[in-house]
C-alpha angles and dihedrals in degrees: 000000000000120000127231126214095017120191110233128211119228094270096052092045088057089055091054091050091051092048094049091047095052090044093053096038093054094034085231130162090241141014126198141184132189133187121217129217090268092054095255117144132216129187136188144161134225113301110212109169125146090249101034133037122182132161117238090254094051089049092051093048089047090051090051093049095045088052091055100265109159095186144003132236099192143347135201132196122191112201144134088237115109095229144023105257120243094246093053093047092047088056093053089045091055086068101031132023095193111017113120123259113201126204114205134176125232092275091056096251111147110233101175144009118208 
């Protein structure tokens, strides 16, 4: 069962900060950040073009994969939505079966860990 009000270690708190900042900088609906198995981080916001639509988490996973990441340690999505959508979660799960996915609100409060 998902956990609420999860305490984050420093590395996962950094992901929240990155996701919040990209969301605010781009004025996007969502911001996301992921950390690969080498400790590198990637962040992205929602992509909403006429020809391409990606959630922030899908875009962050895409950035990691296109940079050569072969797996993920953790992921964060900052959004006003009440849940991580299935397609976004599936993108993360393609690269990790057990790494945590954190859902946080715009203030950075973690609401859920998947």
